[in-house]
N, C-alpha and C positions, 0 to 999 in steps of 0.2 A: 221244531216249529218256532221256538223262541228266537233261534238264530236267524231263521228266515224273516221273521217279523222285524227283528233288529236291523237287518240289511235293508229291508224295504223302507224303514223309517230313516235310516242314514241316507239312502238314495233320495228320498223325498226332501230331506233337509238340504242336501247338496243342490238339488234342482231349485229349491226355494231361493237359495243364495244366488244362483245364476239369474233367476228371474227378477230378483230384487235389484240386481245391477243393471237391468235393461231400462231404457227410457220408456216412459208410460205410453208414448205414442206408438211404439212398436208393439207393446202388449195389447193396446186397443185395436190396432190393425189386425193382429193375430186373432183376437176374439171375434171381430167382425167377419173375418175370412172363415173361421171355423163355424160360426153361426150359419153362414151361407152354405157351406158344405153340408152341414147337418140338415138344412132344409132340402137340399138336393137329394140327400140320401133318403130322407123320408118320402120324397116324391117318387124316387126310383123304387123304393120298397113297395109303395102303394101300387105302382104300375106292375111290378113283378107279381104281387099277390093277385091282382086282377087277371093277369095272363095265366097264372097257375090255375085260378078258378075256372077260366074258360076252357083250358085244355084237359083238366082232370075229368075222367069219365064220371057219369052221374052216380054209378054204384060205389065209387071209391071216395066220393066227397064225404067229409065229416059234417055232422049237423052243427048249426051255430050254437054258441053258448058253451057252458061248462060240460065236459064229457061225463056221461053217466058212469057209475062205478064199474059196470060190466065192460065199458069201452076203455076205461083206465087200465084194466088188467091186460088188455090186448097190447097196450103200448109199453108195458113194463117188461 
């Protein structure tokens, strides 16, 4: 585990060095693009959940809110 963590930290440091060398305008453009993509992903996820809720038969739908203890055992 320590070896894996060390590799991740080294990879992160290398990536940091690369990003520090880029112009700030490129980084800002990347951030703006990713924010737009994130908003689209949220919108698509919302639509997908709505479609899933429409096509799921009434007996198979889960109730809203936190599952009861009996229901949690069914999922494990």
